[in-house]
C-alpha positions in Angstrom: 31.3 -11.0 3.2 27.6 -11.6 4.1 24.7 -9.4 5.1 24.9 -10.4 8.7 28.2 -8.6 8.9 26.8 -5.3 7.8 23.2 -5.4 8.9 21.7 -3.2 11.6 20.2 -5.7 14.1 17.0 -4.6 15.8 16.3 -1.6 13.6 13.5 0.8 14.2 10.4 -0.8 12.7 6.7 -0.1 12.4 3.8 -2.3 13.3 1.1 -3.1 10.8 -1.4 -1.1 13.0 0.7 2.1 12.9 -0.6 5.0 11.0 0.8 6.8 8.0 1.4 9.8 10.3 3.4 7.5 12.7 5.5 6.3 9.7 6.2 9.9 8.5 7.2 10.9 12.1 9.5 7.8 12.5 11.2 8.3 9.1 11.9 12.0 9.9 13.1 11.2 13.5 15.4 8.4 12.4 16.4 10.0 9.1 15.6 7.0 7.0 13.8 6.6 3.7 12.2 3.2 4.4 11.1 1.2 7.5 10.2 -2.5 7.9 6.7 -3.3 9.1 6.1 -6.2 11.5 3.1 -8.0 12.8 2.5 -8.4 16.6 4.9 -11.3 16.8 7.7 -9.6 15.0 7.2 -11.3 11.7 8.1 -9.3 8.7 5.2 -7.9 6.6 6.8 -5.5 4.2 8.3 -2.1 3.8 7.0 1.4 4.0 9.0 3.9 2.0 9.1 7.6 1.1 8.0 6.9 -2.5 4.9 5.2 -1.1 4.2 8.2 1.1 4.7 10.5 -1.9 2.1 8.4 -3.8 -0.5 9.3 -1.2 0.1 13.0 -1.9 -0.3 12.6 -5.7 -3.6 13.0 -7.4 -5.3 9.7 -8.1 -5.3 10.2 -11.8 -1.5 10.4 -11.7 -1.1 7.3 -9.6 -3.5 5.4 -11.9 -1.2 5.3 -14.9 2.5 4.8 -15.5 2.3 6.5 -18.9 1.8 10.0 -17.5 5.2 11.8 -17.4 4.5 15.5 -18.0 2.4 17.0 -15.3 2.8 20.6 -16.4 -1.0 20.8 -16.9 -1.6 20.3 -13.1 -1.5 23.5 -11.2 -1.0 22.2 -7.7 -0.1 24.3 -4.8 1.6 23.0 -1.6 -1.7 23.1 0.4 -3.3 20.8 -2.2 -0.5 18.2 -1.9 -0.4 18.4 1.9 -4.2 18.0 2.1 -4.1 14.8 0.2 -1.4 13.5 2.5 -3.3 14.6 5.6 -6.4 12.8 4.3 -4.4 9.6 4.5 -2.6 10.4 7.8 -4.7 8.1 9.9 -4.7 5.2 7.5 -2.7 2.1 8.6 0.7 1.7 7.0 -0.5 -1.5 5.5 -2.4 0.7 3.0 1.0 1.5 1.4 2.9 -1.6 2.3 5.5 -2.8 -0.3 5.7 -6.5 -0.2 7.9 -7.0 -3.2 11.2 -5.9 -1.6 13.8 -8.7 -1.9 14.3 -10.6 1.4 17.8 -11.3 2.4 19.0 -14.1 4.6 21.9 -13.6 7.1 24.3 -15.4 4.7 23.2 -13.4 1.6 26.4 -12.1 -0.1 27.4 -8.4 -0.2 27.4 -8.6 -4.0 23.8 -9.7 -4.1 22.8 -6.9 -1.8 24.7 -4.4 -4.0 22.7 -5.6 -7.0 19.4 -4.8 -5.2 20.7 -1.4 -4.2 21.7 -0.8 -7.8 18.2 -1.7 -8.9 16.8 1.0 -6.6 16.1 -0.5 -3.2 17.3 1.7 -0.3 16.8 -0.7 2.5 16.8 -4.5 2.5 15.3 -6.6 5.2 17.2 -9.6 6.6 14.6 -12.2 7.5 14.8 -15.6 9.0 13.4 -17.9 6.3 11.7 -20.2 8.8 10.2 -17.9 11.5 9.8 -14.9 9.1 11.1 -12.7 11.9 13.1 -9.6 11.0 16.8 -10.1 12.0 17.9 -6.7 10.8 18.2 -4.5 7.8 21.0 -3.6 5.4 21.0 -0.1 4.0 22.8 1.5 1.1 24.7 3.8 3.5 26.0 0.8 5.5 27.1 -1.0 2.4 28.8 2.2 1.1 30.6 2.7 4.4 31.9 -0.8 4.2 33.1 -0.3 0.6 34.7 3.0 1.3 36.8 1.8 4.2 40.5 2.4 3.5 39.8 3.8 0.0 
């Protein structure tokens, strides 16, 4: 079984010039936690995800260190968090672009995709290695549906 068998071809995608606001609206509309980002010719640039959006809503001091775990000292209210996100709403999605997501080829095995899902990725782009164009995406839900058939 390879990724081409379970990928969603022509998935909803963002352009590098789209805004953070557009990304949020698209994720809510399509009920997804990550979207691929393409350039003007359809070449894959990276992924925008909910964790990246949440990062925009966090105080800078929290984002600046990975050592900070207990945030009980912060007395944030919802308006504070929403204000920070709103301040970034018109920024291009490239400001929070993840470029480290594993790239799958059409013939990448299901077991390799499952390993990436196990490691925390929610959506995996399937990219043509020569043209760098997005062929589709594989999601955790698609893989789980495939595994759950006839259980």
